[in-house]
C-alpha positions as CSV (number, residue, x, y, z in Angstrom):
1,X,-14.5,-17.7,19.4
2,X,-12.7,-14.3,19.3
3,X,-9.8,-14.0,22.4
4,X,-7.9,-10.9,23.7
5,X,-4.1,-11.1,23.5
6,X,-2.4,-8.4,25.0
7,X,1.4,-7.5,23.2
8,X,3.5,-10.6,25.3
9,X,0.8,-12.9,24.4
10,X,0.9,-12.4,20.7
11,X,2.3,-14.8,18.8
12,X,3.7,-12.2,15.7
13,X,4.8,-15.2,13.7
14,X,0.9,-16.3,13.1
15,X,0.2,-12.5,13.4
16,X,2.2,-11.4,10.5
17,X,1.3,-14.6,8.5
18,X,-2.2,-13.9,8.9
19,X,-2.1,-10.0,8.1
20,X,0.1,-11.0,5.0
21,X,-2.5,-13.7,3.4
22,X,-5.4,-11.1,3.9
23,X,-7.4,-9.7,1.6
24,X,-7.5,-7.0,3.1
25,X,-3.8,-6.2,4.0
26,X,-2.2,-3.0,4.6
27,X,1.0,-1.5,6.3
28,X,-0.9,0.5,9.2
29,X,-1.4,-3.0,10.6
30,X,2.4,-4.4,10.6
31,X,3.6,-4.9,14.2
32,X,6.5,-2.6,13.0
33,X,4.5,0.4,12.2
34,X,2.1,0.1,14.9
35,X,5.3,-0.5,17.1
36,X,6.2,3.0,15.9
37,X,3.0,4.5,16.2
38,X,1.2,3.0,19.5
39,X,2.3,3.1,22.9
40,X,0.1,0.2,24.0
41,X,-1.6,-2.5,21.8
42,X,-3.0,-5.9,21.3
43,X,-4.9,-8.0,19.4
44,X,-8.0,-9.9,18.9
45,X,-8.2,-13.1,17.6
46,X,-10.7,-15.6,16.0
47,X,-9.6,-19.2,16.5
48,X,-6.4,-19.8,15.9
49,X,-5.1,-16.6,14.0
50,X,-7.7,-17.1,11.2
51,X,-9.0,-13.7,11.7
52,X,-6.6,-10.9,13.6
53,X,-8.0,-7.1,14.6
54,X,-5.1,-4.9,16.2
55,X,-6.7,-2.4,18.7
56,X,-4.5,0.5,20.0
57,X,-5.2,1.9,23.8
58,X,-5.0,4.8,25.0
59,X,-5.1,6.2,29.0
60,X,-7.9,9.6,29.0
61,X,-9.6,11.1,31.9
62,X,-7.5,7.7,34.4
63,X,-9.5,5.0,32.1
64,X,-8.1,2.9,29.3
65,X,-9.9,3.6,25.8
66,X,-9.3,1.8,22.4
67,X,-8.6,4.9,19.8
68,X,-6.8,5.6,16.8
69,X,-2.5,6.2,16.9
70,X,-2.2,9.4,15.2
71,X,-1.2,9.0,11.6
72,X,-3.2,5.3,11.4
73,X,-5.8,6.0,9.2
74,X,-7.7,2.2,9.2
75,X,-7.1,-0.7,11.0
76,X,-9.9,-3.6,11.2
77,X,-10.4,-6.8,10.7
78,X,-7.7,-8.8,9.0
79,X,-8.6,-12.4,6.8
80,X,-7.8,-14.9,3.9
81,X,-11.8,-13.4,3.1
82,X,-13.4,-10.8,4.3
83,X,-16.5,-12.4,6.0
84,X,-19.1,-10.3,6.9
85,X,-20.6,-12.6,10.4
86,X,-16.7,-12.6,11.8
87,X,-16.2,-9.2,11.0
88,X,-20.3,-8.9,13.6
89,X,-18.1,-10.9,16.1
90,X,-14.9,-8.9,16.1
91,X,-17.5,-5.7,16.3
92,X,-19.9,-7.2,19.3
93,X,-16.8,-8.2,21.4
94,X,-15.2,-4.6,20.5
95,X,-18.0,-3.2,22.2
96,X,-18.5,-5.3,24.8
97,X,-15.3,-5.6,26.5
98,X,-13.9,-1.7,25.6
99,X,-14.4,1.4,26.5
100,X,-14.3,3.0,22.8
101,X,-13.2,6.5,21.6
102,X,-12.7,5.8,18.0
103,X,-11.8,2.7,16.1
104,X,-11.3,2.9,12.3
105,X,-11.8,-0.7,10.1
106,X,-10.3,-0.9,7.1
107,X,-12.4,-0.2,3.5
108,X,-12.8,-4.0,3.0
109,X,-14.6,-5.1,6.2
110,X,-18.1,-5.0,5.7
111,X,-20.7,-5.7,8.6
112,X,-24.8,-6.8,8.6
113,X,-25.5,-3.6,10.1
114,X,-24.5,-0.2,8.5
115,X,-21.9,1.3,10.4
116,X,-20.8,5.2,10.0
117,X,-18.1,5.6,6.7
118,X,-15.4,8.2,6.3
119,X,-14.3,9.1,3.6
120,X,-10.8,8.4,1.1
121,X,-9.9,8.7,-2.2
122,X,-7.8,6.8,-4.2
123,X,-6.3,6.7,-8.4
124,X,-5.7,2.9,-9.4
125,X,-2.9,2.5,-11.7
126,X,-3.5,4.5,-14.7
127,X,-2.0,5.5,-17.9
128,X,-1.4,9.2,-16.8
129,X,-2.2,10.9,-20.4
130,X,-5.8,8.9,-19.9
131,X,-6.1,10.0,-16.5
132,X,-5.3,14.0,-17.0
133,X,-8.1,14.5,-20.1
134,X,-10.7,12.5,-19.0
135,X,-10.9,12.3,-15.4
136,X,-8.9,15.8,-13.8
137,X,-11.7,18.4,-13.3
138,X,-11.5,20.8,-15.6
139,X,-10.4,24.0,-13.6
140,X,-7.5,21.5,-12.4
141,X,-6.3,21.1,-15.5
142,X,-6.1,24.5,-15.9
143,X,-4.4,25.2,-12.7
144,X,-1.6,22.7,-13.5
145,X,-1.2,24.0,-16.7
146,X,-0.8,27.7,-15.3
147,X,1.8,26.3,-12.7
148,X,4.3,25.0,-15.1
149,X,6.6,27.7,-14.0
150,X,7.5,25.8,-10.9
151,X,10.0,23.4,-10.8
152,X,9.4,19.8,-9.2
153,X,12.4,18.0,-7.4
154,X,12.8,15.0,-4.8
155,X,13.6,16.2,-1.9
156,X,16.1,14.8,0.9
157,X,14.9,14.6,4.5
158,X,17.4,16.4,6.1
159,X,17.3,19.5,8.7
160,X,16.2,21.8,6.2
161,X,13.1,19.9,5.0
162,X,11.7,19.2,8.4
163,X,12.2,22.9,9.0
164,X,9.7,23.8,6.7
165,X,7.5,21.2,7.7
166,X,8.1,22.6,11.3
167,X,7.2,26.3,10.0
168,X,4.2,25.2,7.7
169,X,2.6,22.1,8.7
170,X,-1.3,23.2,9.6
171,X,-2.8,19.4,10.7
172,X,-0.8,19.8,14.6
173,X,-1.9,22.1,16.9
174,X,-0.2,20.3,19.4
175,X,4.0,20.1,20.3
176,X,3.8,16.3,21.1
177,X,1.9,15.7,17.6
178,X,4.9,17.3,15.7
179,X,7.4,15.2,18.1
180,X,5.4,11.9,16.6
181,X,5.4,12.7,13.4
182,X,8.8,14.0,13.3
183,X,9.4,10.1,14.8
184,X,7.4,8.8,12.3
185,X,8.9,10.8,9.3
186,X,12.1,9.2,10.9
187,X,10.9,5.7,11.1
188,X,9.6,6.1,7.0
189,X,13.0,6.8,6.2
190,X,14.8,4.3,8.2
191,X,12.6,1.9,6.4
192,X,12.8,3.1,2.9
193,X,9.5,3.9,3.2
194,X,9.5,7.8,2.7
195,X,9.5,9.7,-0.3
196,X,9.5,13.6,-0.1
197,X,8.1,15.9,-3.5
198,X,8.5,19.3,-3.6
199,X,7.5,22.0,-5.9
200,X,9.9,25.1,-5.9
201,X,9.6,28.8,-7.2
202,X,13.2,29.0,-8.3
203,X,15.0,28.0,-5.2
204,X,12.5,28.1,-2.7
205,X,11.0,25.3,-1.7
206,X,7.2,26.2,-1.4
207,X,5.0,22.9,-1.3
208,X,6.0,19.5,0.1
209,X,4.3,16.4,-0.5
210,X,4.6,13.7,2.2
211,X,4.4,10.2,1.0
212,X,4.6,6.9,2.0
213,X,6.0,4.4,-0.3
214,X,4.7,0.9,-0.9
215,X,5.7,-1.5,-3.5
216,X,2.0,-1.5,-5.0
217,X,1.2,2.3,-4.1
218,X,2.0,5.7,-2.9
219,X,0.5,7.2,0.5
220,X,0.1,11.4,1.2
221,X,0.8,11.8,4.5
222,X,0.8,15.4,4.4
223,X,1.0,18.0,2.1
224,X,2.7,20.9,3.4
225,X,2.0,24.5,1.9
226,X,4.1,27.5,2.4
227,X,0.6,29.9,2.7
228,X,2.6,33.0,1.0
229,X,2.9,31.5,-2.3
230,X,-0.3,30.0,-2.5
231,X,-1.4,31.9,-5.6
232,X,1.8,30.0,-7.1
233,X,-0.5,26.7,-7.0
234,X,2.4,24.4,-6.0
235,X,0.2,22.1,-4.7
236,X,-1.7,21.1,-7.6
237,X,1.7,20.9,-9.6
238,X,3.4,18.9,-7.3
239,X,0.5,16.3,-7.0
240,X,0.2,16.1,-10.6
241,X,3.7,15.8,-10.9
242,X,3.5,12.8,-9.0
243,X,0.9,11.4,-10.7
244,X,3.0,12.0,-14.0
245,X,6.1,10.0,-12.7
246,X,4.4,7.2,-10.8
247,X,0.9,6.1,-11.6
248,X,1.5,4.0,-14.4
249,X,2.8,1.7,-11.5
250,X,1.5,2.5,-8.5
251,X,-1.7,3.6,-7.3
252,X,-2.0,7.0,-5.0
253,X,-3.9,7.1,-1.6
254,X,-4.8,10.3,-0.9
255,X,-5.6,9.2,2.9
256,X,-9.1,11.2,3.3
257,X,-10.4,13.6,4.1
258,X,-13.9,14.3,5.2
259,X,-13.1,18.3,4.9
260,X,-15.1,19.4,2.0
261,X,-12.4,21.9,0.1
262,X,-10.0,19.2,0.8
263,X,-12.0,16.6,-0.7
264,X,-12.4,18.5,-4.0
265,X,-8.9,18.9,-4.4
266,X,-8.5,15.1,-4.1
267,X,-11.5,14.0,-6.6
268,X,-10.2,16.8,-9.1
269,X,-7.2,14.6,-9.9
270,X,-9.6,11.8,-10.7
271,X,-9.8,10.5,-7.3
272,X,-12.1,7.9,-6.6
273,X,-14.3,7.1,-3.5
274,X,-13.1,4.6,-1.2
275,X,-15.0,4.6,2.1
276,X,-13.8,2.7,5.2
277,X,-16.4,2.6,8.2
278,X,-16.2,3.3,11.5
279,X,-17.2,3.6,15.3
280,X,-17.1,6.4,17.6
281,X,-18.3,8.0,21.0
282,X,-19.7,10.8,20.3
283,X,-19.9,12.0,23.8
284,X,-16.3,11.1,24.4
285,X,-15.1,13.2,21.3
286,X,-17.2,16.1,22.8
287,X,-15.7,16.7,25.9
288,X,-11.8,15.4,24.4
C-alpha cells in the first residue's frame, strides 16, 4: 500500500494535486521549496497518490539518513482527510525502511500511538485591538508601549540588509548554514514570498524580522537583533507592528520554539500552542 518513489520516479502533477487538495497543506512540501532546501528528496506514496509523504535524505558517517532540511519545520503526511490508520502505515514504513535522524510531521497528523511533540505558536486572524487588549501579556503591553520611540519600516532585501543579518544572526553556527540561509532568502525574494520588517533607532536598523509571506499567513523565519541595542526592546516593537498591520488578514506563525525564553516571548503576544509530532534517533543526536 505504501511505496517509495525516488525523485526521478515522482509524478509531480499528481504529487502537487495531492498536496494542494490536502487537509494538511503547507508550503514546506511544495516541489519548488524542497528543491531549494533539500539536496536529495523523494516521497512515500499511498495507493495512487491518495496520500504522500516527502522525505529528505542526508549523508552522515557515510550512510544515508532521513533528516529534516535546514529551515524546514514540518513535513509529514498529506491527504484529503487526515487518517490515523494511514498515517500509521507511513510511520511504520519510515521506521522499517530507513535510518532515522529526525523527521517532523505536520500538526494535523494524528497517530494511534503518541509521539513526542515540538511546540509551535500561531496567532489566528484576529482583530488587532482585541488581540492586544485581551491576549497580550501585561508585561508585553508595557514593553510595546515603551518602545514607541522606534520607527517601523519595511526593508528592501539588498546587500546592506543581508550584511545586518550576517553580523547579528545568532541561530546559525556554521558558515555553510549561512550560505543555505542566503540562498533561501534569495529564493523567497525571487518568488515574491519574502517580507522584511525593521525597527529603527533614528536611522539605524536594530531589529529585523524575516518573514515568509503566503496568501493566508506570515511565518517568522528569523528575528535578527542587534544586541547592543537590546534595551530599546525593538523585537517587541517590530512584532507588534507586524501584527497591527497584518493580523486582520493573515494568521501569524511564530515557527517554534522549544527554548523557554523564546516560547514565553511568542506566547506573550497571544500565540496559541500548535504542537506537531516528531521522531528522532536520540543516539544519532548525541553524536551529531
